C-alpha positions as CSV (number, residue, x, y, z in Angstrom):
1,M,94.3,102.0,172.3
2,S,91.0,101.8,171.0
3,G,91.2,105.3,168.8
4,K,94.6,103.9,167.3
5,R,92.6,100.5,166.3
6,N,89.9,103.0,164.4
7,V,92.5,104.7,162.0
8,I,94.2,101.7,162.0
9,K,91.0,99.9,160.6
10,E,90.5,102.8,158.4
11,K,93.4,103.4,156.7
12,S,93.1,98.8,155.9
13,M,89.7,99.8,154.5
14,S,91.2,102.4,152.3
15,D,93.4,101.3,151.1
16,R,92.0,97.9,150.3
17,I,89.1,100.2,148.5
18,F,92.1,101.6,146.7
19,N,93.6,97.9,145.9
20,A,90.3,97.1,144.6
21,A,89.7,100.1,142.3
22,V,93.3,99.3,141.1
23,L,92.5,95.8,140.3
24,I,89.5,96.5,138.5
25,L,90.9,99.3,136.5
26,S,93.8,97.2,135.5
27,I,91.2,94.5,134.3
28,V,89.2,96.9,132.3
29,V,92.4,98.9,130.7
30,F,93.9,94.7,129.8
31,I,90.0,93.5,128.1
32,I,90.3,96.6,126.4
33,I,93.9,96.1,125.0
34,V,93.3,91.9,125.0
35,Y,90.2,92.5,122.6
36,P,91.1,93.4,119.9
37,L,93.8,91.3,119.6
38,W,91.7,88.1,120.5
39,F,89.0,89.3,117.8
40,V,91.6,89.8,115.0
41,I,92.1,85.7,115.8
42,I,88.5,84.5,116.1
43,A,87.6,86.1,112.9
44,S,89.8,85.3,110.9
45,V,89.2,81.4,111.5
46,S,84.5,82.8,111.2
47,N,83.1,83.1,108.8
48,S,83.1,86.8,107.3
49,N,79.5,86.9,107.2
50,L,79.3,86.4,110.7
51,V,81.4,88.8,111.4
52,N,80.1,91.9,109.3
53,Q,76.7,91.0,110.8
54,G,78.6,91.4,114.2
55,K,77.4,87.6,114.8
56,V,81.1,87.1,116.3
57,I,81.9,88.5,119.3
58,F,83.7,86.4,121.8
59,W,84.0,82.9,120.4
60,P,84.6,81.8,115.9
61,K,81.6,80.8,114.1
62,D,81.7,78.6,111.8
63,I,85.2,78.0,111.7
64,N,87.4,77.4,108.9
65,F,91.1,78.4,107.8
66,Y,90.2,79.5,104.3
67,G,91.9,82.6,104.9
68,F,95.2,80.6,106.6
69,Q,94.9,78.6,103.1
70,Q,94.5,81.5,100.7
71,I,98.4,83.0,102.1
72,L,100.2,79.6,103.0
73,Q,99.3,78.1,99.8
74,D,100.9,80.9,97.5
75,T,104.5,79.9,97.7
76,R,105.5,83.8,97.1
77,I,104.4,84.3,100.8
78,W,108.0,82.0,102.3
79,K,110.0,83.8,99.6
80,G,108.9,87.3,101.6
81,Y,109.6,85.6,104.6
82,L,113.5,85.0,103.8
83,N,113.3,88.6,102.3
84,T,112.2,90.0,105.6
85,I,114.1,88.3,107.9
86,F,117.3,89.0,105.8
87,Y,116.7,92.7,105.7
88,V,115.9,92.5,109.5
89,V,119.2,90.9,110.4
90,V,121.5,92.3,108.1
91,G,119.8,95.5,108.3
92,T,119.5,95.8,111.8
93,A,122.8,94.7,112.4
94,L,124.3,97.6,110.2
95,N,122.2,99.7,111.7
96,M,123.4,98.9,115.3
97,A,127.2,99.0,114.2
98,V,126.5,102.7,113.0
99,T,124.4,104.2,115.5
100,M,126.4,102.6,118.6
101,P,129.6,104.4,117.4
102,A,127.5,107.6,116.7
103,A,126.4,107.3,120.4
104,Y,129.7,107.3,122.0
105,A,131.2,109.6,119.7
106,L,128.4,112.0,120.5
107,S,128.6,111.8,124.3
108,R,131.8,112.5,124.7
109,P,131.9,115.2,126.1
110,D,136.0,116.3,124.5
111,F,134.9,116.0,121.5
112,K,134.3,120.0,120.3
113,G,132.6,119.2,116.9
114,R,129.7,117.0,118.3
115,G,126.9,119.9,118.8
116,K,127.0,120.9,115.1
117,I,126.8,117.3,114.5
118,M,124.3,116.4,116.3
119,F,122.6,119.2,115.1
120,Y,122.5,117.8,111.3
121,F,120.9,115.2,112.6
122,V,118.6,116.4,113.9
123,F,118.3,118.5,110.8
124,T,117.1,115.5,109.3
125,M,114.4,115.1,111.3
126,F,111.9,118.0,110.8
127,F,112.9,118.9,107.1
128,S,113.5,116.2,103.8
129,G,114.5,117.1,100.6
130,G,111.3,114.9,99.1
131,L,110.6,111.6,97.8
132,V,111.9,112.5,94.0
133,P,115.3,114.0,95.0
134,L,115.6,111.1,96.9
135,Y,114.6,109.1,94.1
136,M,116.7,110.3,91.5
137,T,119.6,109.9,93.7
138,I,118.9,106.5,95.0
139,S,118.7,106.0,90.6
140,S,121.9,107.8,89.6
141,L,123.7,105.2,92.7
142,G,122.2,102.0,90.4
143,L,120.3,101.1,94.0
144,I,116.9,100.6,92.5
145,S,115.4,97.5,92.6
146,T,118.0,95.7,94.8
147,K,117.9,94.3,98.1
148,T,121.3,96.5,99.1
149,I,118.5,99.3,99.2
150,L,115.9,97.9,101.4
151,V,119.2,97.4,103.9
152,V,120.8,100.4,103.9
153,M,117.2,102.9,103.4
154,V,117.8,104.0,107.1
155,L,121.1,103.3,108.1
156,V,120.1,105.5,110.7
157,N,117.2,106.6,112.8
158,T,118.1,109.9,114.6
159,Y,115.6,109.0,117.5
160,N,117.9,106.4,118.5
161,L,121.0,107.9,117.8
162,I,119.2,110.3,120.3
163,I,118.2,107.6,123.2
164,A,121.7,106.0,123.0
165,R,123.6,108.8,123.3
166,T,121.0,109.6,125.9
167,F,121.8,106.6,127.9
168,I,126.1,106.4,127.2
169,E,125.8,109.9,128.9
170,S,124.0,109.6,131.8
171,S,124.2,105.7,132.4
172,I,128.6,105.2,132.1
173,P,130.2,107.3,134.2
174,N,133.2,109.4,133.1
175,D,135.6,108.3,135.7
176,L,135.2,104.4,133.9
177,Y,136.7,106.7,130.8
178,E,139.8,108.1,132.9
179,A,140.3,105.0,134.8
180,A,140.5,103.3,131.6
181,V,142.8,106.0,129.8
182,I,145.4,105.6,132.8
183,D,145.5,101.8,132.2
184,G,146.0,102.5,128.4
185,C,142.7,102.0,127.0
186,S,142.0,103.7,123.8
187,H,139.0,104.6,122.5
188,F,138.1,101.3,120.2
189,K,138.9,99.5,123.1
190,Y,137.1,101.2,126.0
191,F,133.8,101.3,123.5
192,F,134.4,97.5,123.2
193,S,135.3,96.6,126.4
194,V,133.2,98.2,129.0
195,V,130.3,100.6,126.9
196,L,128.5,97.7,125.0
197,P,128.7,95.5,128.2
198,L,127.3,98.6,130.0
199,S,124.8,99.1,127.2
200,K,122.9,96.3,127.2
201,A,119.6,97.8,128.1
202,V,119.1,100.1,125.3
203,I,120.9,98.1,122.6
204,A,118.6,95.5,123.2
205,V,116.1,98.2,122.8
206,L,117.4,99.2,119.8
207,I,117.7,96.4,118.5
208,L,113.6,95.8,118.7
209,Y,113.3,99.3,117.2
210,Y,115.3,99.0,113.9
211,A,113.9,95.0,113.4
212,V,110.1,95.9,113.7
213,Y,111.0,98.8,112.0
214,H,112.7,96.9,109.0
215,W,110.1,93.8,109.4
216,N,107.4,96.6,108.9
217,D,108.8,97.9,106.0
218,F,106.4,99.2,103.0
219,F,107.1,101.7,101.7
220,N,110.6,101.9,100.4
221,A,109.9,97.9,98.9
222,L,106.7,99.9,96.8
223,M,108.6,103.0,95.6
224,F,112.3,101.7,95.3
225,N,111.7,98.0,94.0
226,S,109.8,96.3,90.8
227,N,111.7,92.9,91.1
228,N,109.2,90.3,92.5
229,D,112.5,88.6,93.9
230,N,113.0,91.3,96.5
231,D,110.0,91.7,98.0
232,P,109.5,92.0,101.5
233,L,106.5,90.2,103.4
234,Q,104.6,93.1,103.6
235,I,104.5,93.4,100.3
236,V,103.7,90.0,99.2
237,L,101.2,90.2,101.6
238,R,99.6,93.2,100.1
239,S,99.4,92.1,96.7
240,I,97.2,88.8,98.1
241,L,95.0,91.2,99.3
242,L,95.0,93.1,96.6
243,L,94.0,89.6,94.7
244,N,91.1,88.4,96.9
245,E,89.5,92.3,96.8
246,A,89.3,91.5,93.3
247,F,88.3,87.9,93.6
248,A,85.4,88.8,96.1
249,N,84.0,92.2,94.6
250,G,82.9,89.5,91.6
251,T,86.1,90.3,88.6
252,G,88.0,87.1,89.0
253,A,87.6,83.9,88.2
254,G,84.8,82.0,90.3
255,A,84.1,85.1,92.0
256,G,80.8,85.9,93.6
257,G,78.7,84.8,97.0
258,Y,82.0,82.9,98.0
259,G,84.8,85.1,97.4
260,Q,82.2,87.5,99.5
261,M,82.3,85.4,102.4
262,F,85.6,84.7,102.5
263,A,87.3,87.4,101.9
264,E,87.4,88.7,105.1
265,Q,89.5,86.4,106.4
266,V,92.1,86.4,104.4
267,K,92.3,90.3,106.6
268,Y,92.4,88.7,109.4
269,A,94.9,86.1,108.5
270,A,97.3,88.4,107.0
271,I,97.5,90.2,109.9
272,I,97.8,87.7,112.2
273,V,100.6,85.9,109.5
274,S,102.9,90.0,109.5
275,T,102.8,90.9,113.1
276,L,103.0,86.8,115.0
277,P,106.8,87.0,115.1
278,I,107.3,90.0,116.5
279,L,105.1,89.7,118.8
280,C,106.9,86.1,120.2
281,V,110.0,87.6,119.9
282,Y,108.8,90.6,122.3
283,P,108.0,89.0,125.2
284,F,112.3,87.9,125.7
285,I,113.8,91.0,125.8
286,Q,111.0,93.0,127.1
287,K,112.8,93.6,130.7
288,Y,115.6,95.4,128.6
289,F,113.3,97.2,126.5
290,E,111.0,99.5,129.7
291,K,114.9,99.6,131.1
292,G,115.8,101.4,128.8
293,V,113.4,103.6,126.8
294,M,112.7,104.8,130.9
295,I,116.5,105.5,130.9
296,G,116.1,106.8,127.7
297,A,113.2,109.0,128.4
298,V,113.6,110.7,131.9
299,K,117.4,111.3,132.0
300,G,117.1,112.5,128.8
C-alpha cells in the first residue's frame, strides 16, 4: 500500500510540475502576443519623443490625443469608412455567393469535369498574367476608378474555395444527398436546404477571411482607382500619414519640433483606427473560425 501511495504522490507531483510549466509558458506566450498591441495603444497617446527615447514601456506618459484628433477631424476618414464598409459587405456577399456554390459543385463525385476545373483554379495560385495585362484588361472593361472593380477584383479566392470544398466533402455524408434525391430534391434545393445549414462553421471562416481581405485591401485601390470619392479607409489613412510625415520633416506650414513630437502618434493612431473594427468582430465568430479551420486543415 505504501508503494502505491508513493507512486501516486510521485505522479501528482510530476503533474503539478507539468501544469506549472504549461501555465508559465502560456503566460509568457500571452505577454509576447499582447504586449505589442498594448504598446501601440499607449504609444498612440504618449509623447512621441518619450516613445523614441524608450521611456514609454508599460504605461503612457505625457498623455495627449493629438494623433486621434488629426485623424478623426479629417472628413475624409468618415467617407473612407463608409466606402470600406460598402466594399466589405457587398464584396464579401458576392464572394460567398460564388465560392459556396462552386465548392459544392467541385465536391460532387459525380461531376466528371471537376478535376480539370479545379486544376485551372489552382493554376492561378502559382501563375498570373502580370500587372500590366491585368490593368489593360480592367481598363478595356471600363472599370478603372469605379467601386465595382474594388468589389469584384478577387471574386473567388482559390485557397478559400479549397477549404470550402474540403469541408463539404469530409463533413457532409453523401448518404444525405441520396436520401434527398429519393424525396425528389434537386441539386439547388439540396444545396440551400442541407449543405448551407450544415456548413455554418466554414461559412463563418470564409466570411472572416473575405471581410478581412476587403477591409485591408490597399494595393487594388492604389493601382486601379484615382477617384478620391472611392478611396477606402486604408488609402485615406495613407494620405494622412504622408501629410503628417511631410509636416514632421519640416516641409509643411508650421512644421518643426512640434510636428516631430507628435508624428509617431498619428502612425499609432492610424493602426488602431484601421484594426479596431475587425478586432471587435472576431470574438463573436471565434468558435466557428477555429472549428472550420481545423476541419479544413486536418481532413484536407
